[in-house]
C-alpha positions, 0 to 999 in steps of 0.5 A, spaced: 695 546 441 699 540 442 699 532 439 697 530 446 691 536 448 688 534 442 686 526 444 685 529 452 680 533 449 677 529 445 677 524 450 674 528 454 668 530 449 667 523 448 667 521 455 661 527 456 659 525 450 658 517 454 656 521 460 650 524 457 648 518 453 648 514 459 644 518 463 638 519 457 639 512 456 638 511 465 632 517 464 629 513 459 629 506 462 627 509 469 621 512 465 620 506 462 619 502 469 615 507 472 610 507 467 610 499 467 610 499 474 604 504 474 600 501 469 601 494 473 599 498 480 593 502 475 591 495 473 591 492 480 587 497 483 582 497 477 581 489 478 580 490 485 575 495 484 571 491 479 571 485 483 568 489 489 563 492 484 561 485 482 561 482 489 556 489 491 552 488 484 550 480 487 548 483 494 544 488 491 541 482 487 539 478 492 536 484 497 532 486 490 529 479 490 528 479 498 525 486 497 520 483 491 519 477 495 517 481 502 513 487 497 509 481 494 507 478 501 505 484 503 500 486 497 497 480 498 497 480 505 493 487 504 488 484 499 487 478 504 485 484 509 482 489 504 477 483 503 476 481 511 475 489 512 469 488 507 466 482 509 466 484 517 463 491 514 457 488 511 456 484 517 456 490 522 451 493 516 447 487 517 447 487 525 446 495 525 441 498 522 442 504 517 438 510 520 431 510 521 431 502 519 429 497 524 428 489 524 422 487 527 421 480 530 415 476 531 411 478 537 416 483 539 415 491 539 419 497 539 419 505 540 422 508 534 422 516 530 423 520 537 418 517 540 412 518 536 411 511 534 410 504 536 412 499 531 411 491 533 410 485 528 404 481 530 406 473 528 411 470 523 411 474 517 406 470 511 408 469 504 406 475 501 405 480 507 406 481 514 402 484 519 405 490 523 402 492 529 403 501 529 401 505 536 396 499 537 393 498 529 395 492 526 395 493 518 397 488 513 403 490 508 407 488 503 414 490 501 414 497 498 409 499 502 408 505 505 403 505 511 402 512 513 399 515 520 398 521 524 400 520 531 398 527 532 395 533 529 402 537 528 406 529 526 405 526 519 409 518 520 411 514 514 412 507 516 415 503 509 416 495 509 422 494 506 423 487 506 422 480 510 422 473 511 420 468 516 424 470 522 423 478 521 421 484 517 425 490 515 422 497 515 424 504 515 420 510 520 420 516 518 417 522 522 416 530 519 412 535 523 412 537 531 418 534 535 
């Protein structure tokens, strides 16, 4: 080896060493820049997602409040309609007598119990009793009284006075036996 070759080799090694060290530093710098950039990008995306999530939560809360108010209104409307239905049903029940129950008005008669009986209220009801005409026979009765009638030998009928006021009497009439 010559003296000149020794320093040249030494310089080449030093250049290689500087070039490897420079490459490592550059590589480390690139990695740090990418990491900082990725962190900043991720942070920015997270902020956007959080802001969008908060906005969605506010929209859903207002929608929820609107739906709760609507539910309360519908519930109260439903209760009002149920009360009205019950009231109307009561009125209908008063107008339409139940089976075998009849409203007799003064001096009017009706045929009941499949044609076996003709009932009529004679005059207006008194304080404690009513006068009922059953198949042409007048009978005085108080509320709760049962009047037994045999329109023919095969048929037995009962007329029960339910109640009365000064305008009408409510009676039930049933018959059993031959049709």
